[in-house]
C-alpha positions, 0 to 999 in steps of 0.5 A: 607751063610745068607743074608747080615746083619750089625751083624756078627756071629762068631764061632770057638772061643777059649772057654777058653778065659775069656768072658770080655777079648773076648768081649774087643779083638773082639771090638778092632779087628773090630773097625777099620772097622767101628762103633761097636754098641755091642759085644755079647759073652756068656759063656753058654753051648749052646753059648760057642765059639761063638759071635756076633759083631754088626756094625752100617752099612752093609758096615763095617760088610761086610769089616770086614767079608772079612778081618777076615774070616778064620784068626787065633784068639787065636790060632783058625781060626774064621768062620764068617758069617752074623747073621740070625736075627737082633740084638737088637742094630740094631733094637734100631738104626732103631726104638728108641722106640724099647723095647727088647723082644716084638715081633720084633725078635726071641731072648729071652727078656733080664733078669729082676729082677722080683719077689723074692721067699719067704724065707723058714721061710716065706713059712708057712706064705705064706700058711696062706696068700693064705688061707686068700685071698681065704676067702675074697670075692669081693663084685662084685663077690658075687651072687645076687638074682633076684626077679621076679615082679608079 
């Protein structure tokens, strides 16, 4: 078992339950034990049947773990243990200036909107723009000749 943490890792959940329903039911199930900061339940192939419940304090997490470990939830016994790393919600609570994904945890950064791919119609124009950019030379990058003083 991992070191005590305010974040609980729950596995062996019924993976046929809708993600939003699962999150809502886990929230309702663990709310009586203390303030729940976040419930993370993903439906990716790697995370199917697993979830994280983040509590505001360690006492609430420990009480919930002892109360529900091995109990049936959607016809399957839950296996609950402490999470190995701190959640973003816990890190944000400890440090209000925390920005997710910048070196404080081994979790990946949250998805961003980022850059868009050019449409196929613009693909031909994109090659022309690259050629034009290469043709433009920055004056600071031009080679300068040095004259020697006699």
